[in-house]
C-alpha positions as CSV (number, residue, x, y, z in Angstrom):
1,X,42.5,29.9,5.2
2,X,46.0,30.0,4.3
3,X,46.4,28.6,0.6
4,X,49.1,26.3,1.9
5,X,46.5,24.1,3.9
6,X,43.7,22.2,3.8
7,X,40.9,20.8,5.9
8,X,42.1,16.9,6.5
9,X,39.3,14.5,8.1
10,X,41.0,11.2,6.8
11,X,44.5,11.3,8.3
12,X,44.3,13.9,11.1
13,X,46.7,16.1,12.8
14,X,50.0,14.8,13.9
15,X,50.7,16.3,17.6
16,X,53.5,14.5,18.0
17,X,52.9,11.5,19.8
18,X,49.4,10.6,18.4
19,X,47.3,12.1,15.5
20,X,44.3,14.4,16.4
21,X,41.1,13.2,13.5
22,X,38.4,15.8,15.6
23,X,38.1,17.7,18.7
24,X,34.0,17.9,19.9
25,X,33.5,19.3,23.1
26,X,30.6,21.3,24.6
27,X,29.9,24.6,26.1
28,X,27.6,26.4,28.7
29,X,27.0,29.7,27.6
30,X,29.8,31.5,29.0
31,X,32.3,29.4,27.8
32,X,32.8,27.1,30.4
33,X,33.3,23.3,29.4
34,X,31.1,20.8,30.2
35,X,32.2,18.1,28.2
36,X,35.3,16.6,25.6
37,X,36.5,13.6,23.6
38,X,39.6,11.9,23.6
39,X,41.3,14.1,20.9
40,X,40.5,17.6,23.0
41,X,42.2,15.8,25.8
42,X,45.3,14.8,24.1
43,X,45.3,18.1,22.3
44,X,45.3,20.0,25.3
45,X,47.4,17.7,27.8
46,X,44.9,18.2,30.0
47,X,42.6,14.8,31.3
48,X,38.9,15.3,31.2
49,X,38.0,15.7,35.3
50,X,40.9,19.0,35.1
51,X,39.3,20.2,31.7
52,X,35.5,20.5,33.0
53,X,34.5,23.5,34.0
54,X,37.5,25.4,32.5
55,X,36.6,28.4,30.2
56,X,37.2,27.8,26.1
57,X,38.7,30.6,25.5
58,X,42.0,30.1,27.0
59,X,42.6,27.3,24.3
60,X,41.4,29.8,21.3
61,X,44.2,32.3,20.6
62,X,42.9,36.0,21.4
63,X,42.9,37.0,18.1
64,X,39.9,34.3,17.3
65,X,38.4,34.7,20.6
66,X,35.9,37.3,19.3
67,X,35.1,35.4,16.1
68,X,34.4,32.2,18.4
69,X,31.9,33.9,20.7
70,X,30.3,35.5,17.6
71,X,29.6,32.6,15.3
72,X,28.8,30.0,18.2
73,X,26.1,32.8,20.2
74,X,24.5,33.4,15.7
75,X,24.3,29.7,15.9
76,X,21.6,29.6,18.4
77,X,18.2,30.1,15.7
78,X,20.0,26.6,13.8
79,X,22.0,28.2,11.3
80,X,25.8,27.7,11.5
81,X,28.5,29.9,9.2
82,X,31.0,27.5,9.4
83,X,34.9,29.2,10.7
84,X,38.1,28.6,11.7
85,X,40.2,29.4,15.0
86,X,43.5,28.3,16.2
87,X,43.7,26.2,19.2
88,X,46.1,26.9,21.7
89,X,47.9,25.3,24.8
90,X,50.7,26.3,27.1
91,X,53.1,23.9,24.6
92,X,51.4,24.5,21.2
93,X,50.3,28.1,19.6
94,X,48.4,28.5,16.7
95,X,47.0,24.8,15.5
96,X,44.1,26.0,13.2
97,X,41.1,24.2,13.2
98,X,37.9,24.2,11.3
99,X,34.5,24.3,12.8
100,X,31.8,22.4,10.6
101,X,29.1,21.5,13.2
102,X,27.6,24.0,16.4
103,X,24.7,22.8,17.5
104,X,23.0,24.0,20.7
105,X,21.7,21.0,22.5
106,X,19.8,22.7,24.8
107,X,19.2,26.7,26.2
108,X,22.8,26.4,27.9
109,X,25.1,23.7,26.2
110,X,26.3,24.3,22.4
111,X,28.1,21.3,20.8
112,X,30.8,21.9,18.7
113,X,32.7,19.5,16.5
114,X,35.9,21.1,14.9
115,X,38.6,19.0,12.7
116,X,42.2,20.0,11.4
117,X,43.5,22.3,9.3
118,X,47.3,20.0,7.7
119,X,49.8,20.9,5.4
120,X,48.4,20.3,1.7
121,X,51.9,18.7,0.5
122,X,51.2,15.9,3.5
123,X,47.9,15.0,2.0
124,X,48.6,15.1,-1.3
125,X,51.7,12.8,-1.6
126,X,49.4,9.6,0.5
127,X,46.3,10.4,-2.2
128,X,49.1,10.1,-4.9
129,X,50.2,6.8,-3.4
130,X,47.0,5.8,-2.9
131,X,46.2,5.9,-6.6
132,X,49.8,4.4,-7.5
133,X,48.8,1.6,-4.9
134,X,52.2,2.4,-3.4
135,X,51.0,1.7,-0.6
136,X,46.8,1.4,1.1
137,X,45.0,2.5,3.7
138,X,45.6,-0.8,6.3
139,X,49.3,0.3,5.9
140,X,48.3,3.7,7.4
141,X,46.0,2.9,10.1
142,X,45.0,0.5,13.3
143,X,41.4,0.7,12.6
144,X,38.7,-1.9,11.4
145,X,39.1,-1.5,7.2
146,X,37.9,-3.0,4.4
147,X,38.0,-2.0,0.5
148,X,35.0,-2.8,-1.4
149,X,34.3,-2.2,-4.8
150,X,30.8,-0.6,-5.5
151,X,29.1,-3.7,-6.5
152,X,30.0,-5.3,-3.0
153,X,32.8,-6.9,-4.2
154,X,35.5,-7.6,-0.7
155,X,39.1,-6.8,-2.3
156,X,40.5,-6.8,0.9
157,X,40.3,-6.7,5.2
158,X,42.1,-6.3,7.9
159,X,41.8,-8.3,10.9
160,X,40.4,-5.6,13.4
161,X,37.6,-5.7,11.1
162,X,37.2,-8.9,11.0
163,X,37.9,-8.4,15.3
164,X,35.1,-5.7,15.4
165,X,32.7,-7.4,13.2
166,X,32.7,-11.0,13.5
167,X,32.9,-12.0,10.1
168,X,35.6,-14.3,7.9
169,X,37.4,-13.1,5.2
170,X,35.5,-15.9,3.2
171,X,32.4,-14.8,4.2
172,X,33.2,-11.6,3.3
173,X,34.7,-12.3,0.1
174,X,31.4,-14.9,-0.7
175,X,29.2,-11.8,0.4
176,X,27.9,-14.0,2.9
177,X,27.7,-11.4,5.6
178,X,25.0,-8.3,5.4
179,X,26.3,-5.6,7.7
180,X,24.6,-2.7,6.6
181,X,20.9,-2.8,7.8
182,X,18.1,-2.7,5.1
183,X,16.4,1.0,6.4
184,X,20.4,2.4,5.6
185,X,20.8,0.6,2.1
186,X,20.3,4.4,0.8
187,X,23.1,5.2,2.5
188,X,25.4,3.4,0.2
189,X,23.7,5.4,-2.4
190,X,24.5,8.7,-1.3
191,X,28.1,7.4,-0.3
192,X,28.5,6.5,-3.8
193,X,27.4,9.5,-5.6
194,X,29.3,11.5,-3.2
195,X,32.5,9.9,-3.9
196,X,32.0,9.6,-7.8
197,X,31.3,13.5,-7.6
198,X,34.8,14.1,-6.1
199,X,34.4,14.3,-2.7
200,X,37.8,12.9,-0.5
201,X,36.5,12.1,2.6
202,X,32.7,10.9,3.9
203,X,32.4,10.8,7.5
204,X,29.2,9.7,9.1
205,X,27.9,7.9,12.5
206,X,25.7,4.8,11.5
207,X,25.0,1.2,12.9
208,X,26.2,-1.9,10.9
209,X,25.2,-5.6,11.9
210,X,27.5,-7.9,13.3
211,X,27.7,-11.2,12.5
212,X,26.2,-12.3,15.9
213,X,23.2,-9.9,14.9
214,X,24.3,-6.8,17.2
215,X,23.6,-3.4,15.6
216,X,26.7,-1.7,16.2
217,X,27.0,2.3,16.3
218,X,30.0,2.9,14.5
219,X,31.9,6.1,13.2
220,X,32.7,5.9,9.7
221,X,35.5,7.3,7.6
222,X,35.1,6.8,4.3
223,X,38.1,6.9,1.2
224,X,37.5,6.8,-2.7
225,X,39.4,3.7,-3.8
226,X,41.1,4.7,-7.4
227,X,42.1,2.4,-10.3
228,X,45.1,2.8,-12.5
229,X,43.2,5.7,-14.8
230,X,43.3,7.5,-11.4
231,X,38.7,6.7,-11.6
232,X,37.5,6.1,-8.4
233,X,35.8,2.2,-8.5
234,X,35.3,1.9,-5.1
235,X,35.8,2.9,-1.4
236,X,37.8,2.5,1.7
237,X,35.9,2.5,5.1
238,X,38.0,3.2,8.3
239,X,35.3,2.1,10.9
240,X,35.1,2.4,15.2
241,X,33.0,2.2,17.7
242,X,31.3,4.7,18.8
243,X,32.2,5.8,22.6
244,X,30.2,6.9,25.4
245,X,30.7,10.3,24.4
246,X,29.2,13.6,23.1
247,X,29.6,12.0,19.8
248,X,27.6,8.6,20.9
249,X,25.0,11.3,22.4
250,X,24.7,13.3,19.4
251,X,24.1,10.3,17.1
252,X,21.3,8.7,19.5
253,X,19.5,12.1,19.8
254,X,19.5,12.5,15.9
255,X,17.9,9.0,15.4
256,X,15.3,9.8,18.3
257,X,14.7,12.8,16.3
258,X,14.5,11.2,13.0
259,X,11.9,8.8,14.9
260,X,9.7,11.2,16.4
261,X,9.5,13.0,12.7
262,X,8.4,10.3,11.4
263,X,5.8,9.0,13.5
264,X,4.5,12.8,13.3
265,X,4.2,12.5,9.9
266,X,2.6,9.3,9.7
267,X,0.0,10.6,12.1
268,X,-0.3,13.9,10.5
269,X,-1.3,12.0,7.4
270,X,-3.6,9.5,8.8
271,X,-5.1,12.6,10.5
272,X,-6.4,13.9,7.4
273,X,-7.1,10.9,5.7
274,X,-10.9,11.1,4.3
275,X,-10.8,7.0,5.4
276,X,-9.3,5.6,8.8
277,X,-7.1,3.5,9.8
278,X,-6.7,0.8,12.6
279,X,-4.2,-1.8,13.5
280,X,-5.7,-4.6,15.9
281,X,-2.6,-6.9,17.5
282,X,-3.9,-10.7,17.7
283,X,-2.7,-11.6,20.8
284,X,-3.1,-9.1,22.8
285,X,-7.0,-8.7,21.0
286,X,-6.7,-5.4,21.1
287,X,-6.3,-2.3,18.6
288,X,-2.9,-0.5,18.9
289,X,-3.9,2.2,16.9
290,X,-6.9,3.9,15.5
291,X,-6.9,6.9,13.4
292,X,-9.7,9.8,13.8
293,X,-11.0,9.2,11.1
294,X,-12.7,6.0,12.3
295,X,-15.3,8.0,14.4
296,X,-16.7,9.6,11.6
297,X,-17.3,6.4,9.6
298,X,-18.5,3.8,11.7
299,X,-19.7,6.5,14.7
300,X,-18.0,5.4,17.7
301,X,-15.0,7.1,19.2
302,X,-11.1,6.8,19.4
303,X,-11.2,6.1,23.0
304,X,-14.2,3.5,22.9
305,X,-13.1,1.6,20.5
306,X,-9.4,1.1,22.3
307,X,-11.1,-0.2,25.5
308,X,-13.5,-3.0,23.3
309,X,-12.5,-3.9,19.9
310,X,-15.9,-5.7,19.5
311,X,-17.7,-2.5,19.2
312,X,-16.6,-2.1,15.5
313,X,-19.8,-3.7,14.6
314,X,-22.1,-1.9,17.1
315,X,-23.4,0.2,14.5
316,X,-23.7,-1.9,11.8
317,X,-27.3,-2.4,10.0
318,X,-28.8,-5.2,11.3
319,X,-29.3,-7.2,7.8
320,X,-25.4,-7.2,7.7
321,X,-24.3,-7.5,11.3
322,X,-24.0,-11.6,11.2
323,X,-22.3,-11.3,7.6
324,X,-19.8,-8.6,9.7
325,X,-19.4,-10.9,12.4
326,X,-18.5,-14.1,10.3
327,X,-15.8,-12.0,7.9
328,X,-13.8,-10.9,11.2
329,X,-14.2,-14.2,12.7
330,X,-13.1,-15.9,9.1
331,X,-10.1,-13.7,9.2
332,X,-6.6,-15.6,7.4
333,X,-3.4,-15.0,6.0
334,X,-5.0,-13.6,3.0
335,X,-6.1,-10.2,2.5
336,X,-9.9,-9.6,2.2
337,X,-12.5,-7.2,2.2
338,X,-15.8,-7.0,3.2
339,X,-19.0,-3.8,2.3
340,X,-21.4,-3.4,4.5
341,X,-24.2,-0.5,6.0
342,X,-23.9,1.4,9.4
343,X,-25.9,3.7,11.0
344,X,-24.5,6.9,11.7
345,X,-25.5,9.5,14.5
346,X,-28.7,10.5,12.4
347,X,-29.8,6.7,11.5
348,X,-28.7,7.8,8.0
349,X,-27.5,4.3,6.2
350,X,-24.2,4.8,5.0
351,X,-21.8,2.6,3.1
352,X,-18.6,1.4,4.2
353,X,-15.7,-0.8,2.8
354,X,-13.4,-2.2,5.0
355,X,-9.6,-3.6,3.1
356,X,-7.5,-6.2,6.1
357,X,-4.2,-7.4,5.4
358,X,-2.5,-9.5,7.7
359,X,1.4,-9.0,9.2
360,X,3.0,-12.1,9.1
361,X,6.1,-13.2,11.5
362,X,8.9,-14.6,10.7
363,X,7.4,-18.1,11.5
364,X,4.5,-17.5,9.8
365,X,1.8,-16.4,11.8
366,X,-0.3,-13.6,12.1
367,X,0.5,-11.0,14.6
368,X,-1.4,-8.1,13.3
369,X,-4.0,-6.7,11.5
370,X,-4.1,-3.6,9.8
371,X,-7.5,-2.0,8.2
372,X,-8.5,0.5,5.9
373,X,-12.4,2.0,6.6
374,X,-13.4,4.0,3.8
375,X,-17.2,5.7,2.8
376,X,-18.5,4.3,-0.5
377,X,-21.9,5.7,0.0
378,X,-21.5,7.9,-3.1
379,X,-20.2,5.1,-5.3
380,X,-23.4,2.9,-4.3
381,X,-25.5,5.5,-5.5
382,X,-23.3,5.6,-8.7
383,X,-24.0,1.8,-9.2
384,X,-27.3,2.2,-8.3
385,X,-27.6,4.7,-10.8
386,X,-26.2,2.6,-13.3
387,X,-28.1,-0.4,-12.5
388,X,-31.4,1.8,-13.2
389,X,-30.0,3.4,-16.4
390,X,-29.3,-0.3,-17.7
391,X,-33.2,-1.4,-16.7
392,X,-34.3,1.5,-18.6
393,X,-32.4,-0.3,-21.4
394,X,-34.1,-3.2,-21.2
395,X,-37.8,-1.9,-20.8
396,X,-36.8,0.2,-24.1
397,X,-35.6,-3.2,-25.9
398,X,-38.2,-4.9,-24.8
399,X,-41.1,-2.2,-26.0
400,X,-41.0,-4.1,-29.4
401,X,-41.6,-7.7,-28.7
402,X,-44.0,-6.6,-26.2
403,X,-45.7,-4.4,-28.8
404,X,-45.8,-8.1,-31.1
405,X,-46.8,-10.0,-27.4
406,X,-50.0,-8.1,-27.2
407,X,-50.9,-7.2,-30.7
408,X,-51.0,-11.1,-31.1
409,X,-54.0,-11.9,-28.7
410,X,-55.7,-8.7,-29.7
411,X,-56.1,-10.0,-33.5
412,X,-57.4,-13.6,-32.1
413,X,-59.6,-11.5,-29.5
414,X,-60.9,-9.4,-32.5
415,X,-61.3,-12.3,-35.1
416,X,-63.3,-14.4,-32.2
417,X,-65.5,-11.2,-31.9
418,X,-66.4,-11.0,-35.6
419,X,-67.4,-14.9,-35.1
420,X,-68.9,-14.9,-32.3
421,X,-72.7,-14.4,-33.5
422,X,-71.7,-17.6,-35.9
423,X,-71.2,-19.8,-33.2
424,X,-72.5,-21.1,-29.6
425,X,-72.9,-18.6,-26.7
426,X,-69.7,-21.1,-24.7
427,X,-67.6,-22.0,-27.8
428,X,-65.7,-19.0,-28.3
429,X,-65.6,-17.4,-24.3
430,X,-63.1,-19.3,-23.1
431,X,-60.6,-18.7,-25.7
432,X,-61.2,-15.2,-25.2
433,X,-60.4,-15.2,-21.6
434,X,-57.6,-17.3,-22.2
435,X,-56.1,-14.4,-24.5
436,X,-57.2,-12.0,-22.0
437,X,-55.1,-13.5,-19.1
438,X,-52.1,-13.8,-21.3
439,X,-52.4,-10.1,-21.8
440,X,-52.5,-9.1,-17.8
441,X,-49.8,-11.6,-17.1
442,X,-47.8,-10.0,-20.3
443,X,-48.2,-6.2,-19.2
444,X,-47.9,-7.3,-15.3
445,X,-44.3,-8.8,-15.6
446,X,-43.3,-5.8,-18.2
447,X,-44.6,-3.4,-14.7
448,X,-43.1,-5.1,-12.0
449,X,-39.7,-4.9,-14.5
450,X,-40.1,-1.7,-14.7
451,X,-40.6,-0.7,-11.2
452,X,-38.0,1.2,-9.2
453,X,-36.0,-0.9,-6.6
454,X,-33.5,0.2,-4.1
455,X,-31.8,-3.0,-4.0
456,X,-32.3,-3.8,-0.4
457,X,-35.4,-6.1,-1.3
458,X,-33.6,-9.2,-0.3
459,X,-35.7,-12.2,0.5
460,X,-35.6,-16.4,-0.1
461,X,-36.9,-16.8,-3.5
462,X,-36.8,-19.9,-5.6
463,X,-34.0,-19.9,-8.3
464,X,-36.3,-22.0,-10.4
465,X,-39.2,-19.4,-10.4
466,X,-37.1,-16.9,-11.2
467,X,-35.5,-18.7,-14.4
468,X,-39.1,-19.6,-15.7
469,X,-40.2,-15.8,-14.6
470,X,-37.9,-14.9,-16.9
471,X,-38.2,-17.1,-19.7
472,X,-42.2,-16.0,-20.0
473,X,-40.8,-12.5,-20.6
474,X,-38.1,-13.5,-23.3
475,X,-40.2,-16.0,-25.0
476,X,-41.9,-14.1,-27.5
477,X,-38.8,-12.0,-28.3
478,X,-36.6,-15.4,-29.2
479,X,-39.5,-17.1,-31.5
480,X,-39.4,-13.5,-33.3
481,X,-35.5,-14.7,-34.2
482,X,-36.2,-17.9,-34.1
483,X,-34.6,-19.2,-31.3
484,X,-36.0,-21.8,-28.8
485,X,-35.2,-22.3,-25.1
486,X,-34.3,-25.9,-23.9
487,X,-34.3,-26.5,-20.2
488,X,-32.7,-28.4,-18.3
489,X,-33.0,-27.3,-14.6
490,X,-32.2,-29.8,-11.5
491,X,-35.2,-31.8,-10.4
492,X,-34.9,-30.4,-6.9
493,X,-36.0,-26.9,-6.3
494,X,-32.7,-24.5,-5.2
495,X,-33.2,-21.5,-3.3
496,X,-31.2,-18.0,-3.4
497,X,-31.2,-14.7,-0.9
498,X,-31.2,-12.4,-3.6
499,X,-33.1,-9.7,-4.6
500,X,-35.5,-10.9,-6.9
501,X,-35.5,-8.2,-10.0
502,X,-31.9,-7.7,-10.2
503,X,-31.4,-11.6,-10.7
504,X,-33.8,-11.4,-13.7
505,X,-32.0,-8.4,-14.8
506,X,-28.9,-10.4,-15.0
507,X,-30.7,-13.2,-16.6
508,X,-32.2,-10.9,-19.2
509,X,-29.1,-9.5,-20.1
510,X,-27.7,-12.4,-20.7
511,X,-30.3,-14.0,-23.0
512,X,-30.3,-10.8,-25.1
513,X,-26.8,-11.6,-25.4
514,X,-27.6,-14.9,-26.4
515,X,-30.1,-13.6,-28.9
516,X,-28.2,-10.8,-30.3
517,X,-24.9,-13.3,-31.3
518,X,-27.2,-16.0,-33.4
519,X,-28.5,-13.8,-36.1
520,X,-29.6,-17.0,-37.8
521,X,-32.1,-18.4,-35.0
522,X,-30.5,-21.3,-33.1
523,X,-31.0,-22.8,-29.3
524,X,-30.7,-21.4,-26.1
525,X,-29.7,-23.9,-23.6
526,X,-30.0,-23.1,-19.5
527,X,-29.4,-25.3,-16.8
528,X,-28.7,-25.9,-12.8
529,X,-27.0,-28.2,-10.5
530,X,-26.0,-27.7,-7.3
531,X,-22.7,-28.5,-5.8
532,X,-20.4,-29.5,-2.8
533,X,-24.5,-28.5,-1.1
534,X,-23.6,-25.3,-0.9
535,X,-24.0,-23.3,-4.5
536,X,-25.8,-23.7,-7.7
537,X,-24.4,-23.7,-10.6
538,X,-26.9,-21.9,-13.3
539,X,-25.1,-22.9,-16.8
540,X,-26.9,-20.6,-20.3
541,X,-25.2,-22.3,-23.3
542,X,-26.0,-20.5,-26.8
543,X,-25.6,-21.9,-30.4
544,X,-23.4,-18.4,-31.9
545,X,-21.2,-17.0,-33.6
546,X,-18.6,-17.0,-30.0
547,X,-16.4,-14.1,-28.7
548,X,-12.8,-14.3,-29.5
549,X,-10.9,-15.4,-27.0
550,X,-8.6,-11.6,-27.0
551,X,-12.0,-9.9,-26.0
552,X,-13.2,-12.8,-23.5
553,X,-10.8,-10.6,-20.6
554,X,-12.4,-7.1,-21.3
555,X,-16.1,-8.7,-21.1
556,X,-17.5,-6.6,-17.9
557,X,-15.6,-3.7,-18.2
558,X,-17.9,-0.3,-19.1
559,X,-17.8,1.3,-22.3
560,X,-16.4,-2.3,-23.9
561,X,-19.4,-4.2,-26.1
562,X,-19.2,-6.8,-28.7
563,X,-22.5,-5.0,-30.2
564,X,-22.3,-2.5,-32.9
565,X,-24.2,0.4,-31.1
566,X,-23.6,-1.2,-27.5
567,X,-22.5,0.7,-24.1
568,X,-20.7,-2.1,-22.4
569,X,-23.0,-1.7,-19.2
570,X,-25.2,-4.8,-19.2
571,X,-22.8,-6.8,-18.7
572,X,-20.4,-4.5,-16.3
573,X,-24.0,-4.4,-14.2
574,X,-24.4,-7.7,-14.2
575,X,-21.0,-8.5,-12.9
576,X,-21.8,-6.1,-10.1
577,X,-25.3,-7.5,-8.9
578,X,-23.9,-11.2,-9.2
579,X,-21.1,-10.0,-7.1
580,X,-23.2,-8.0,-4.6
581,X,-25.0,-11.7,-4.0
582,X,-22.1,-13.0,-3.2
583,X,-21.4,-14.7,-6.5
584,X,-19.7,-15.3,-9.3
585,X,-20.0,-15.0,-13.5
586,X,-17.7,-16.7,-15.6
587,X,-17.6,-16.8,-19.5
588,X,-16.2,-19.9,-21.6
589,X,-16.3,-19.3,-25.2
590,X,-14.8,-20.9,-28.9
591,X,-15.0,-18.4,-31.7
592,X,-18.0,-20.0,-34.3
593,X,-19.2,-22.6,-31.9
594,X,-20.9,-20.3,-29.5
595,X,-21.0,-19.4,-25.7
596,X,-21.4,-20.6,-22.3
597,X,-21.6,-18.3,-19.2
598,X,-22.0,-19.4,-15.8
599,X,-23.3,-18.1,-12.6
600,X,-22.5,-19.5,-9.1
601,X,-24.9,-18.3,-6.4
602,X,-24.6,-19.8,-2.4
603,X,-27.5,-21.4,-1.5
604,X,-30.0,-20.3,1.2
605,X,-32.3,-22.2,3.4
606,X,-36.1,-21.9,1.9
607,X,-38.4,-19.5,3.6
608,X,-41.3,-20.7,6.1
C-alpha cells in the first residue's frame, strides 16, 4: 500500500458527486454478483438490476484479479487475510479499496465489505480541524449526529438525530433519554477503550431505542472528540438506519447466531449440573423448561413432567407429601425452599431440597417460577452423624451425675439392710422398694437417651411431658451445682408433632449451658405459652453470667463455644433439630443478668 494513502472509514471516497463510505456485495464461487449496496451502485454508475449476475471480475483491475480470487477462496475456513484491490470501471481506473470483511454466508455465497483508501493529507487536515474546533462533525455530515462526553453528557446534537430518534434537545441534555438498551451497555465501555487507545474511527451495527420505545437497527460511526490539548474526551456518533440490504441481513444473522450460541451454552450448563432446573409458567400452568437432572433426582421423565406438572410430587415420601403439596399451594412473591424425601426407582429414600424464585413482571405480578432442586442426602447424613456425636457427648457428660444418682439410693438401701434385723419386717421394706424403683427409672431414662435414632420417628406428644421428663433427668445434676428449677408451664397441655428424643436433646443442651453459666448456683425458669393458637413458645431463663452482645450472633456456628473446652456442636445441632421441626430458636441476653432462650414450635392436634 502506498505511504501516501490511509484507510478512511469516516470521510469516505469523493467520487465527484457523492461520498462512498463502504461497498458491500456478495458473490457466487464463480464471481457472479448476487447483491450490492447503494455505494457499490454509485461507484459503478449502475443500478442493481443491471449489476446482478454480472461478473465481479469486470470491476477488479486485471493485475489484482488473481489475488482477489485467492483471498476469497482462502477465507472458506473462516480465516480472512485482509487485502487490497483496485476497483475499475469504464469511467474510472485503479481506485484502491481495502477488504476487511470476507465471509461465506453459505456454500455458494460470500459476503464482502471493502472500505476506500484516500489521500492522507485530506484525512489529517480534517482531523486537525476537529482538534482545533475549526469545524465539527455537524459541519461535514447530514447524518444523525450527537456529540457526548464519556460521562454521557450531551454536548451537541443535530436536527437529523432528533428526527431519527424522536428525543428533544432538552431531554437529551437533561439525560432523560435512554437510547442504549441495557443488554448493550458493554458497547459503550468497549468504544471508550478503543478511542482512548488511539483508534480514529469505530463502526458497528447495533440497535438503539427511539423515544416511542422501538428498537431501531442502526449503523453507527464513532469518532473521537478532542479537548484543546488534543486528548480524547468524548465521541461524535453518526447514525443511520440499517437498510434492507446485505448489511441488514448480515447484522440479523449475527444477532441470531449470538442468541443460538447463548441458548446452546445455557443448555450445556444445565445438562451437566448435578441439580435440576425448572421454569414454570403461572398463567399457562405448565413447565416451560425442565433440565435432564430432574429425572435423576425425582425419578420422573422430563417429557412426563412437561405433560403433567402435578407428577412432581408423585414420588415424594408419603410422610412428606402433604407438606410438599402445601408448599406449592402457598408460593408467593418471596423466595422459599423446602426439604423433603423421595423414593427413587430402587425404593431407596433420598433427601431433596427445592429452592424456588419468583419472576415478577412490571405490574408486580408473578408470571413464572424458577426452581433449583438438588440431592442433599449426603448433607442429611452428615447432620445425623453430628447429632449422634452430640448425643454421645451428652451421654459422656451425664455419666458423672449418673454415678451420683445411682450411688445415693444404693447407700440408702445398704444402710437399711444393715438395720433390717432391728425393726419390724414391714417398716423399711417400702422405702427400699421406692429407692430401687428410682434406680430403675434413672437407668431406663439413661438407656432411652443413648438408644440410636434414625431421625424419622415423629409422633404427636405432650410438650409438658417432654419437659418434665428432661427435668427429671437433669434435676440431680442441677442439685449438685446448687441450682433449682422453677416451672411455669401452661395449665392446658400442648401437643407437638416431633421426634421426642431430639426435643429432649435440645432441652438437655440448653439446660446444661445454663448450669455452666451459673458456677455459684442459681435458678432456671422454664415456661410455656400458646401464641395465636398456632404455636407454643418454650422459654428457658437462667440467672447466669449472660452472653456478650458481640457473641450472640455467632451462637449456633460449628466449633464456636463460650466454654473453654466446648466444640460448639451442641447449639449447632439444636438449631438444626428445631429447624427440622419447623420451629425457631432465639437468644436474649444481657451480660451479668442471665440469658433467655425462646423455642417456638408449631402446635399439633393430640393423638387419638
